[in-house]
DSSP file (Angstrom, degrees, kcal/mol; ACC not computed):
  #  RESIDUE AA STRUCTURE BP1 BP2  ACC     N-H-->O    O-->H-N    N-H-->O    O-->H-N    TCO  KAPPA ALPHA  PHI   PSI    X-CA   Y-CA   Z-CA
    1    1 A M              0   0    0      0, 0.0    14,-0.0     0, 0.0     2,-0.0   0.000 360.0 360.0 360.0 123.5   26.2   -4.4 -124.0
    2    2 A P        -     0   0    0      0, 0.0     2,-0.5     0, 0.0     0, 0.0  -0.320 360.0-152.5 -65.3 147.9   23.8   -4.6 -127.0
    3    3 A Y        -     0   0    0     13,-0.0     2,-1.3    10,-0.0    10,-0.0  -0.987  11.7-138.6-125.8 124.2   25.0   -6.6 -129.9
    4    4 A N        -     0   0    0     -2,-0.5     2,-0.3     2,-0.0     0, 0.0  -0.678  30.0-158.5 -81.6  93.3   23.8   -5.9 -133.5
    5    5 A H        -     0   0    0     -2,-1.3     2,-0.4     1,-0.0    -2,-0.0  -0.549  16.1-175.1 -81.1 135.7   23.3   -9.4 -134.7
    6    6 A T    >   -     0   0    0     -2,-0.3     3,-1.0     3,-0.1     2,-0.1  -0.799   9.2-161.6-130.4  91.4   23.3  -10.2 -138.4
    7    7 A L  T 3   +     0   0    0     -2,-0.4    20,-0.2     1,-0.2     3,-0.1  -0.390  68.9  57.5 -65.2 146.7   22.4  -13.8 -139.2
    8    8 A G  T 3  S+     0   0    0     18,-1.0     2,-0.3     1,-0.3    -1,-0.2   0.111  92.3  69.8 119.1 -21.7   23.4  -14.9 -142.6
    9    9 A K  S <  S-     0   0    0     -3,-1.0    -1,-0.3    17,-0.2    -3,-0.1  -0.952  96.8 -88.8-124.7 151.8   27.1  -14.3 -142.6
   10   10 A K        +     0   0    0     -2,-0.3     2,-0.3    15,-0.1    15,-0.2  -0.327  62.0 166.3 -56.4 128.3   29.8  -16.2 -140.6
   11   11 A D  E     -A   24   0A   0     13,-2.1    13,-2.7     2,-0.0     2,-0.5  -0.998  32.1-155.0-151.3 138.4   30.0  -14.3 -137.4
   12   12 A K  E     -A   23   0A   0     -2,-0.3     2,-0.7    11,-0.2    11,-0.2  -0.983  25.2-130.5-115.3 127.7   31.5  -14.9 -133.9
   13   13 A V        +     0   0    0      9,-1.5     7,-0.6    -2,-0.5     5,-0.4  -0.667  43.3 152.4 -77.2 113.9   29.9  -13.1 -131.0
   14   14 A T    >   +     0   0    0     -2,-0.7     3,-1.4     3,-0.1     5,-0.2   0.503  52.3  83.0-117.7  -9.2   32.7  -11.4 -129.1
   15   15 A G  T 3  S+     0   0    0      1,-0.3    -2,-0.1     2,-0.1    -1,-0.1   0.652  92.2  51.0 -70.1 -14.8   30.8   -8.4 -127.6
   16   16 A W  T 3  S-     0   0    0    -13,-0.0    -1,-0.3     0, 0.0    -2,-0.1   0.220 114.4-112.1-105.0  13.5   29.5  -10.5 -124.8
   17   17 A D    <   +     0   0    0     -3,-1.4    -3,-0.1     1,-0.1    -2,-0.1   0.917  67.8 145.7  54.7  48.4   33.0  -12.0 -123.8
   18   18 A T    >   -     0   0    0     -5,-0.4     3,-1.9     4,-0.1    -4,-0.1   0.513  53.1-137.1 -91.5  -7.1   32.0  -15.5 -124.9
   19   19 A N  T 3  S-     0   0    0      1,-0.3    -5,-0.1    -5,-0.2    -6,-0.0   0.854  73.7 -50.5  51.6  37.8   35.5  -16.3 -126.1
   20   20 A G  T 3  S+     0   0    0     -7,-0.6    -1,-0.3     2,-0.2    -6,-0.1   0.518 107.6 125.3  82.7   5.5   34.0  -17.9 -129.2
   21   21 A A  S <  S+     0   0    0     -3,-1.9    11,-3.4    -8,-0.1     2,-0.5   0.686  70.8  52.4 -72.4 -15.7   31.5  -20.1 -127.3
   22   22 A I  E    S+ B   0  31A   0     -9,-0.4    -9,-1.5     9,-0.2     2,-0.3  -0.984  70.7 170.6-121.9 124.5   28.6  -18.6 -129.3
   23   23 A E  E     -AB  12  30A   0      7,-2.5     7,-3.3    -2,-0.5     2,-0.4  -0.957  16.8-155.7-129.2 148.5   28.8  -18.7 -133.1
   24   24 A T  E     +AB  11  29A   0    -13,-2.7   -13,-2.1    -2,-0.3     2,-0.3  -0.963  13.8 171.8-122.3 147.5   26.4  -17.9 -135.8
   25   25 A N  E >   - B   0  28A   0      3,-2.0     3,-1.9    -2,-0.4     2,-0.2  -0.929  62.4 -42.6-153.3 125.6   26.3  -19.2 -139.4
   26   26 A D  T 3  S-     0   0    0     -2,-0.3   -18,-1.0     1,-0.3   -17,-0.2  -0.340 126.7 -17.1  51.2-113.8   23.6  -18.7 -141.9
   27   27 A N  T 3  S+     0   0    0     -2,-0.2     2,-0.3   -20,-0.2    -1,-0.3  -0.050 120.9  83.9-111.5  32.5   20.3  -19.3 -140.0
   28   28 A S  E <   -B   25   0A   0     -3,-1.9    -3,-2.0     2,-0.0     2,-0.4  -0.945  56.7-152.0-134.9 156.6   21.7  -21.0 -136.9
   29   29 A I  E     -B   24   0A   0     -2,-0.3     2,-0.5    -5,-0.2    -5,-0.2  -0.996  13.5-156.7-124.0 130.0   23.4  -20.2 -133.6
   30   30 A T  E     -B   23   0A   0     -7,-3.3    -7,-2.5    -2,-0.4     2,-0.6  -0.939   3.6-165.8-110.1 125.5   25.8  -22.6 -132.0
   31   31 A I  E     -B   22   0A   0     -2,-0.5    -9,-0.2    -9,-0.2   -10,-0.1  -0.952   3.4-172.3-110.2 117.8   26.4  -22.5 -128.2
   32   32 A K        +     0   0    0    -11,-3.4     2,-0.3    -2,-0.6   -10,-0.1   0.042  64.7  53.1-100.4  25.6   29.4  -24.5 -127.2
   33   33 A T  S    S-     0   0    0    -12,-0.2    -2,-0.1     1,-0.0     2,-0.0  -0.895 100.5 -65.6-146.0 173.8   28.9  -24.2 -123.5
   34   34 A D        -     0   0    0     -2,-0.3     2,-0.5     1,-0.1    -2,-0.1  -0.365  46.0-143.3 -65.3 145.3   26.2  -24.8 -120.9
   35   35 A L        -     0   0    0     -4,-0.1     7,-3.0     2,-0.0     2,-0.4  -0.957  17.5-173.0-116.5 118.9   23.2  -22.6 -121.2
   36   36 A Y  E     -C   41   0B   0     -2,-0.5     2,-0.5     5,-0.2     5,-0.2  -0.912   8.9-170.5-112.6 134.9   21.4  -21.4 -118.1
   37   37 A I  E >  S-C   40   0B   0      3,-2.5     3,-1.8    -2,-0.4    -2,-0.0  -0.987  80.9 -18.4-125.0 121.4   18.2  -19.5 -117.9
   38   38 A K  T 3  S-     0   0    0     -2,-0.5    -1,-0.1     1,-0.3     3,-0.1   0.884 130.8 -50.9  47.3  45.6   17.3  -18.1 -114.4
   39   39 A G  T 3  S+     0   0    0      1,-0.2     2,-0.5     0, 0.0    -1,-0.3   0.480 113.4 117.1  80.1   4.1   19.7  -20.6 -112.9
   40   40 A R  E <   -C   37   0B   0     -3,-1.8    -3,-2.5     4,-0.0     2,-0.5  -0.914  66.4-125.7-112.2 130.7   18.4  -23.7 -114.6
   41   41 A N  E  >  -C   36   0B   0     -2,-0.5     4,-2.2    -5,-0.2    -5,-0.2  -0.597  16.6-152.5 -73.0 117.0   20.6  -25.7 -117.1
   42   42 A V  H  > S+     0   0    0     -7,-3.0     4,-2.3    -2,-0.5     5,-0.2   0.880  92.1  49.2 -64.8 -40.8   18.6  -25.9 -120.3
   43   43 A L  H  > S+     0   0    0     -8,-0.3     4,-2.6     1,-0.2    -1,-0.2   0.899 111.2  50.0 -66.0 -39.3   20.1  -29.3 -121.4
   44   44 A N  H  > S+     0   0    0      2,-0.2     4,-2.2     1,-0.2    -1,-0.2   0.892 110.8  49.8 -63.7 -39.2   19.5  -30.9 -118.1
   45   45 A E  H  X S+     0   0    0     -4,-2.2     4,-2.3     2,-0.2    -2,-0.2   0.904 111.4  48.5 -66.2 -40.8   15.9  -29.7 -118.1
   46   46 A L  H  X S+     0   0    0     -4,-2.3     4,-2.8     2,-0.2    -2,-0.2   0.912 111.1  50.7 -65.7 -41.1   15.4  -31.1 -121.7
   47   47 A D  H  X S+     0   0    0     -4,-2.6     4,-2.4     2,-0.2    -2,-0.2   0.915 111.0  48.4 -62.1 -41.5   17.0  -34.4 -120.6
   48   48 A A  H  X S+     0   0    0     -4,-2.2     4,-2.5     2,-0.2    -1,-0.2   0.899 113.0  47.8 -66.6 -41.2   14.7  -34.6 -117.6
   49   49 A L  H  X S+     0   0    0     -4,-2.3     4,-2.0     2,-0.2    -2,-0.2   0.926 111.2  51.2 -63.0 -45.2   11.6  -33.8 -119.8
   50   50 A H  H  <>S+     0   0    0     -4,-2.8     5,-2.2     1,-0.2    -2,-0.2   0.906 112.8  45.3 -59.2 -44.1   12.8  -36.4 -122.3
   51   51 A K  H ><5S+     0   0    0     -4,-2.4     3,-1.3     1,-0.2    -1,-0.2   0.898 111.2  52.5 -68.1 -40.7   13.1  -39.0 -119.6
   52   52 A A  H 3<5S+     0   0    0     -4,-2.5    -2,-0.2     1,-0.3    -1,-0.2   0.822 108.8  50.7 -66.2 -30.3    9.7  -38.1 -118.0
   53   53 A M  T 3<5S-     0   0    0     -4,-2.0    -1,-0.3    -5,-0.2    -2,-0.2   0.445 110.8-126.3 -86.5   0.4    8.0  -38.5 -121.4
   54   54 A L  T < 5 +     0   0    0     -3,-1.3     2,-0.4     1,-0.2    -3,-0.2   0.887  53.1 158.7  57.5  44.0    9.7  -41.9 -121.7
   55   55 A L      < -     0   0    0     -5,-2.2    -1,-0.2    -6,-0.1    -2,-0.1  -0.792  28.4-155.9-101.5 140.4   11.2  -41.1 -125.1
   56   56 A L        -     0   0    0     -2,-0.4     2,-0.0     1,-0.1    21,-0.0  -0.808  32.7 -95.8-106.3 152.7   14.2  -42.8 -126.6
   57   57 A P        -     0   0    0      0, 0.0     2,-0.3     0, 0.0    -1,-0.1  -0.375  43.0-151.7 -64.8 148.2   16.5  -41.3 -129.2
   58   58 A R        -     0   0    0     -2,-0.0     2,-0.5    -3,-0.0    12,-0.0  -0.875  16.4-152.8-121.4 155.3   15.6  -42.1 -132.8
   59   59 A D     >  -     0   0    0     -2,-0.3     4,-2.4     1,-0.1     3,-0.2  -0.871  10.6-171.4-125.4  96.3   17.6  -42.4 -136.0
   60   60 A Q  H  > S+     0   0    0     -2,-0.5     4,-2.3     1,-0.2     5,-0.2   0.841  82.9  54.5 -61.5 -36.7   15.2  -41.6 -138.8
   61   61 A K  H  > S+     0   0    0      2,-0.2     4,-1.7     1,-0.2    -1,-0.2   0.928 111.0  44.9 -64.8 -43.8   17.7  -42.7 -141.6
   62   62 A L  H  > S+     0   0    0     -3,-0.2     4,-3.0     1,-0.2    -2,-0.2   0.891 111.8  53.1 -66.9 -38.8   18.2  -46.1 -140.0
   63   63 A E  H  < S+     0   0    0     -4,-2.4     7,-0.3     1,-0.2    -2,-0.2   0.886 108.8  49.7 -63.8 -36.6   14.5  -46.5 -139.5
   64   64 A D  H  < S+     0   0    0     -4,-2.3    -1,-0.2    -5,-0.2    -2,-0.2   0.887 115.6  43.5 -66.9 -36.2   13.9  -45.7 -143.2
   65   65 A K  H  < S+     0   0    0     -4,-1.7    -2,-0.2     1,-0.3    -1,-0.2   0.853 126.1  31.4 -76.0 -35.9   16.5  -48.3 -144.2
   66   66 A Y    >X  -     0   0    0     -4,-3.0     3,-1.9    -5,-0.1     4,-0.9  -0.813  65.3-176.0-126.9  90.1   15.4  -50.9 -141.7
   67   67 A P  H 3> S+     0   0    0      0, 0.0     4,-1.9     0, 0.0     3,-0.3   0.800  83.5  64.6 -56.4 -30.2   11.6  -50.8 -141.1
   68   68 A E  H 3> S+     0   0    0      1,-0.2     4,-2.4     2,-0.2     5,-0.2   0.780  94.1  60.7 -66.1 -24.4   11.9  -53.5 -138.5
   69   69 A L  H <> S+     0   0    0     -3,-1.9     4,-2.4    -7,-0.2    -1,-0.2   0.910 105.2  47.6 -66.7 -42.2   14.0  -51.2 -136.4
   70   70 A K  H  X S+     0   0    0     -4,-0.9     4,-2.7    -7,-0.3    -2,-0.2   0.916 112.2  49.6 -63.8 -43.4   11.0  -48.7 -136.2
   71   71 A E  H  X S+     0   0    0     -4,-1.9     4,-2.5     1,-0.2    -2,-0.2   0.915 113.1  46.9 -63.8 -41.6    8.6  -51.6 -135.3
   72   72 A A  H  X S+     0   0    0     -4,-2.4     4,-2.5     2,-0.2    -1,-0.2   0.881 112.1  50.1 -67.5 -37.4   11.0  -52.7 -132.6
   73   73 A Y  H  X S+     0   0    0     -4,-2.4     4,-2.7     2,-0.2    -2,-0.2   0.930 112.2  47.0 -64.7 -46.1   11.4  -49.2 -131.3
   74   74 A D  H  X S+     0   0    0     -4,-2.7     4,-2.3     2,-0.2    -2,-0.2   0.914 113.7  48.0 -62.1 -45.1    7.7  -48.7 -131.2
   75   75 A A  H  X S+     0   0    0     -4,-2.5     4,-2.5     2,-0.2     5,-0.2   0.920 112.3  49.2 -63.0 -43.9    7.1  -52.0 -129.5
   76   76 A Y  H  X S+     0   0    0     -4,-2.5     4,-3.0     1,-0.2     5,-0.2   0.937 111.2  49.9 -59.7 -47.4    9.8  -51.3 -126.9
   77   77 A N  H  X S+     0   0    0     -4,-2.7     4,-2.3     1,-0.2    -1,-0.2   0.894 111.3  48.4 -59.5 -42.4    8.4  -47.9 -126.2
   78   78 A E  H  X S+     0   0    0     -4,-2.3     4,-2.3     2,-0.2    -1,-0.2   0.925 114.3  45.1 -65.6 -45.9    4.9  -49.2 -125.7
   79   79 A L  H  X S+     0   0    0     -4,-2.5     4,-2.5     2,-0.2    -2,-0.2   0.918 112.5  52.5 -64.5 -42.5    6.1  -52.0 -123.3
   80   80 A Y  H  X S+     0   0    0     -4,-3.0     4,-2.5    -5,-0.2    -2,-0.2   0.923 109.9  47.7 -57.0 -47.3    8.3  -49.6 -121.4
   81   81 A K  H  X S+     0   0    0     -4,-2.3     4,-2.6     2,-0.2     5,-0.2   0.917 111.5  50.8 -62.7 -43.2    5.5  -47.2 -120.9
   82   82 A E  H  X S+     0   0    0     -4,-2.3     4,-2.6     1,-0.2    -1,-0.2   0.910 111.9  47.4 -60.5 -41.8    3.2  -50.0 -119.7
   83   83 A I  H  X S+     0   0    0     -4,-2.5     4,-2.5     2,-0.2    -2,-0.2   0.904 111.9  49.7 -66.4 -41.9    5.8  -51.3 -117.2
   84   84 A M  H  X S+     0   0    0     -4,-2.5     4,-2.4     2,-0.2    -2,-0.2   0.915 112.8  46.8 -64.2 -42.9    6.4  -47.8 -115.9
   85   85 A I  H  X S+     0   0    0     -4,-2.6     4,-2.5     2,-0.2    -2,-0.2   0.926 113.9  47.9 -65.5 -44.0    2.7  -47.2 -115.4
   86   86 A A  H  X S+     0   0    0     -4,-2.6     4,-2.6    -5,-0.2    -2,-0.2   0.903 111.4  50.9 -62.7 -39.8    2.3  -50.6 -113.7
   87   87 A D  H  X S+     0   0    0     -4,-2.5     4,-2.5     2,-0.2    -2,-0.2   0.911 111.5  47.3 -64.5 -43.2    5.3  -49.9 -111.5
   88   88 A K  H  X S+     0   0    0     -4,-2.4     4,-2.4     2,-0.2    -2,-0.2   0.908 112.5  49.5 -65.7 -39.4    3.9  -46.5 -110.4
   89   89 A M  H  X S+     0   0    0     -4,-2.5     4,-2.8     2,-0.2    -2,-0.2   0.917 111.4  49.6 -66.2 -41.4    0.5  -48.0 -109.8
   90   90 A R  H  X S+     0   0    0     -4,-2.6     4,-3.0     2,-0.2     5,-0.2   0.928 111.5  48.5 -59.6 -47.0    2.1  -50.8 -107.7
   91   91 A N  H  X S+     0   0    0     -4,-2.5     4,-2.3     1,-0.2    -1,-0.2   0.888 112.3  48.6 -61.9 -40.5    4.1  -48.3 -105.7
   92   92 A T  H  X S+     0   0    0     -4,-2.4     4,-2.8     2,-0.2    -1,-0.2   0.918 112.3  48.8 -64.7 -43.9    1.0  -46.2 -105.1
   93   93 A W  H  X S+     0   0    0     -4,-2.8     4,-3.1     2,-0.2     5,-0.3   0.931 111.3  49.1 -60.8 -47.3   -1.0  -49.3 -104.0
   94   94 A L  H  X S+     0   0    0     -4,-3.0     4,-2.2     2,-0.2    -1,-0.2   0.910 112.6  48.6 -59.2 -43.2    1.8  -50.4 -101.6
   95   95 A K  H  X S+     0   0    0     -4,-2.3     4,-2.1    -5,-0.2    -2,-0.2   0.943 114.6  45.1 -60.7 -48.9    1.9  -46.9 -100.1
   96   96 A N  H  X S+     0   0    0     -4,-2.8     4,-2.6     1,-0.2    -2,-0.2   0.883 112.1  50.3 -65.1 -39.1   -1.8  -46.8  -99.7
   97   97 A T  H  X S+     0   0    0     -4,-3.1     4,-3.0     2,-0.2    -1,-0.2   0.886 110.1  51.8 -68.3 -36.6   -2.1  -50.3  -98.3
   98   98 A T  H  X S+     0   0    0     -4,-2.2     4,-2.1    -5,-0.3    -1,-0.2   0.916 112.1  46.1 -64.6 -42.2    0.6  -49.4  -95.8
   99   99 A T  H  X S+     0   0    0     -4,-2.1     4,-2.1     2,-0.2    -2,-0.2   0.915 114.0  47.6 -66.0 -42.6   -1.2  -46.3  -94.7
  100  100 A V  H  X S+     0   0    0     -4,-2.6     4,-3.0     1,-0.2     5,-0.2   0.922 110.6  53.1 -63.2 -45.5   -4.6  -48.1  -94.5
  101  101 A G  H  X S+     0   0    0     -4,-3.0     4,-2.3     1,-0.2    -1,-0.2   0.888 109.5  47.6 -56.5 -43.7   -2.9  -50.9  -92.5
  102  102 A K  H  X S+     0   0    0     -4,-2.1     4,-2.1     2,-0.2    -1,-0.2   0.896 112.4  50.0 -65.0 -40.6   -1.5  -48.4  -90.0
  103  103 A T  H  X S+     0   0    0     -4,-2.1     4,-2.2     2,-0.2    -2,-0.2   0.940 111.5  47.7 -64.7 -46.6   -4.9  -46.7  -89.7
  104  104 A L  H  X S+     0   0    0     -4,-3.0     4,-2.6     1,-0.2     5,-0.2   0.907 109.7  53.3 -60.5 -40.6   -6.6  -50.1  -89.1
  105  105 A K  H  X S+     0   0    0     -4,-2.3     4,-2.3     1,-0.2    -1,-0.2   0.904 109.6  48.5 -61.3 -41.5   -4.0  -51.1  -86.5
  106  106 A K  H  X S+     0   0    0     -4,-2.1     4,-1.7     2,-0.2    -1,-0.2   0.874 111.1  50.3 -64.7 -38.4   -4.7  -47.8  -84.6
  107  107 A C  H  X S+     0   0    0     -4,-2.2     4,-1.0     2,-0.2    -2,-0.2   0.919 111.6  47.7 -66.3 -43.4   -8.4  -48.3  -84.8
  108  108 A V  H  < S+     0   0    0     -4,-2.6     3,-0.5     1,-0.2    -2,-0.2   0.899 111.2  50.7 -64.7 -41.8   -8.1  -51.9  -83.4
  109  109 A Q  H  < S+     0   0    0     -4,-2.3    -1,-0.2     1,-0.2    -2,-0.2   0.843 106.4  55.9 -65.6 -32.6   -5.8  -50.7  -80.7
  110  110 A A  H  <        0   0    0     -4,-1.7    -1,-0.2     1,-0.3    -2,-0.2   0.757 360.0 360.0 -73.3 -21.6   -8.3  -48.0  -79.7
  111  111 A L     <        0   0    0     -4,-1.0    -1,-0.3    -3,-0.5    -2,-0.2   0.503 360.0 360.0 -74.9 360.0  -11.1  -50.6  -79.2
C-alpha cells in the first residue's frame, strides 16, 4: 500500500502495519525494529563491516576534552591493525608451509 510521506511534521507510519515501529520527525526516520533488505539484517551487516575494517567506536566530545584519549585511540588502532595483519600473514604462512611439506613428502615417497 503506498504511503504519502511528509517529512517535517511529527508522524507515525501506520499504513504499513508497523505498530509504531517506524516514526518520522523533522528530517529523520526512526526504525525501532530490525531492518532486513533481501533477507539480510542491515545492523548485522554494518557490524560485520565495522569489525572487518578494524574500527572502534569513538566519542568525539571526550576526544576534544581529552586529546590524549584520541592519541591512545589512534595508537591502539594502529597496533591492532599491525597485529591482525601479522596474524593473517602467519596463518597464511603456516597453511602454505603445511601444503608444501605434504607435497615434498609425496615427492620423496615417489622417489
